N, C-alpha and C positions, 0 to 999 in steps of 0.2 A: 156372851161367854165364849171363849175360844179355848180349844184344847189342842195340844200337840202330843202325838204319840210316837215315840221313837222306838226303833227296834234294830237288831242286827249286830249289836256288840257281842263281845266274847273274848275268848283266849285263843291266840293263834301263834304259831311259831314264826320267827323272823323269815321274811321272804314270802310269807303267805298273803292271803287276801281276805277281806271282809267287805260286806256291803251294808251300809247303814240306810235306814229309811225313816222318814218323818212325815206323818200325815196330819194335816190341819183340819179341824172341823169346828162347827159352831157358827157364830154370826159373822161370816166372811162373805163379802161380795166381790172382793178384789185382793189377790195376793200379789204383792209387789216383790221386793227383794227377799230372797230366801238364802240362808247361810248356815254353815256349820262352824262352830267354834270348838275349842278343846281347852281343857285345863289339867295339867299334870300336877302331881303333889308338890306343894311348895312353890308353884309358879303361877303367874297371872294367866287369866283366860286369854286366849289368842284366836284370831280369825284364821280359819283353815282355808275356806273357800266360800264364795258367794255366787249367786246367779240371779240376774235380773229377770223381770217378767218377759222380756224379749229374747232371753236366752244367753246374753253375754255373761261371761264368767271371769272371775279373778281367783287367784290362788296365792297362798303364801309361798315364799321361795322354798321352804323346807319340804313341800309336798308336790311341787310342780313336776309333772312328768310321771308321777306315781298315783295321784288321786284324780278322780274325775267327778265333778258335781253335775247333776242333771235334775230335771223336774218334769213332772207330768201334771199339767195344769188341770186336766180333767179329773184327776184324782186328788188334787191339792196336796201333792206329795213331792218331796225333795229327796234325792238319793245322794249318797257319797260312796263311790266305788273306790276302795283303797287297795292298791296292789303293792307288791314289794315292801311289805310292812317292815319297820325297823323297831327295835326296842324303845327308841326315843319317841315313837308314835304313841306309846302307852299314855293314856289319859282318859278322862271322862269327856265324851263328845256331846255337845249341846246343839240342838237345832234352834234356829232363830228365824222368825218371819216378821216381815213388815207388811201390814195388811190394811185394807180400807183406806182411811185418811191418814195413814202414817203411824198407826198403832204398832207396837212391837210386843211380841210374846216369845217367851223362851220355853223350850222343852225341859223335861226333868233330868235329862242326861242319860247316856248309856256308856258303860265301861268298856273300853278297848284295852286289852293287855297283850303285849307282844313279847314272847319269851325268846331269849337268845340261844 
C-alpha cells in the first residue's frame, strides 16, 4: 500500500508564490520518476513538471522559468516551487510517482487558485 500526501495549495494573488509538497510512504523501496500534473475546470489533466531519480527535470512550456521541481530522496518528497503565478495557473495539482518496478500512484490533489 502506497500513500501520497500533498500539501501547500491555496489562494494567492497574481504574481505571488506557492510551494507544493508531496510525500510518499508505504511499500516503496525505489522512487523513480516523480511529477506534478494539473487539471483546470473543463480541461484535460496536463503534465506540469517531472523529475527523474537522477535529478534531471522537464517542464511544460507554460511554466518554464516560473516553476521549479525538486526532490528529497531521503524524505521521499517532491516539491513544486511556483513563482510569478498567473490566473491561468488555477487548477487542481496532482502529484504522481513511479515507484519500485514501475508502479504508478496518484495523489488526491491540492487546489491552487490565483486571483487577478
